[in-house]
C-alpha angles and dihedrals in degrees: 000000000000118000126209114200115212115191113200139186089183092250121138091253093053091046089053090052088051093055089051089051091049091056091045092049090053090053098052097028096244133153123241127229113196110207130193129174121193132190131206110254113230128191111219109209122130087313125026109250124192107228100198131025119255090235092055090048094048092049095048092047093049093048092049093050093047090050089054090047091054091049091052092048088051097051092044095045090229093301094131134053106240123195130176135209125190122183139163114240145060111334098227095043093049090043090055091051091050091049092054089058099041104032092208127209087232145335112235116202138169124242120223119227125225117220119263132036097265095086146349117209133196119253108261093247093052093046092051091049091052094049097047112026118088092206123087111277118197114198113204116204119227112279096012114142126199089232113162092356139244107321102143122045123186122201119197110219135171097190093239121133088339095173091056099039109033116094091212096167093056094045092048093044093052093045092052096044092057097031085234134162112251116219117191109208122203119177120199138148119220089337091293091150096040111123132186090255097046094099089053092045092051090050090051092049091050090054091050092051100032093113089061092052095229124209112213124219123189107200120201107214137130092227122050096208094046090046091054092043092054093046093049090049096050095041101041100236116189099204138007123211118208140169107232096207093055103043141043086224091115089076100016097058090053095046120104126208115230089208099047096037091218103166087190097158093064099072117023131065121216122218111208121196134163126232 
């Protein structure tokens, strides 16, 4: 059975991501693993002082997570298998250790918005997870609901070293799991990024993704991130897959334009996966 890991700090943003993961798990018949990592708070004056005992922290964390589990079991009427994991340590490090054991279908996390319309940034934990975990991480923007599901998936591609850099198995697995359309998005401006081997690379990519029957879109735009933003907005994409090492999409997809008023981050999750 597939397992979706949902890290939580019990914040509203994390709880919203949990509800998204619940509906996702129902769709693909997956189990949920609720994960919480806690750290011992220390006061740094002249001498470091531990403010709360480890036993108290552990008990509190376990009680909070058990309460959350009970709430999920209640709202799902026992339809899903729910597991919990509470550990002391750094969230990203402990999450990686857990993923090594579980090999999850995906990790679903919330993003945390900064104030103002100029930009929205990932919460530091989510950003760290995206940069370092080799498993798919889905970042769910604040207020985003699963709604009617994942029907349209966009994959941002530059047609460079596609065999080496394209996580084809993950893309094909996600497309199949949700019976979704796959849209390959390539942004260029007056063929500035067109190379002699671009046709060959696009043919290789098509072979890798052929089982998903991809549809290709060549977007004319000066800015890659804005081009994808606008396409996703106009075509109602439900999820965008991106490779963090290749794109600025980590920040770009969650950036709003004060002139266009595209509050993009409010309604589309991003799946980040490494090659």
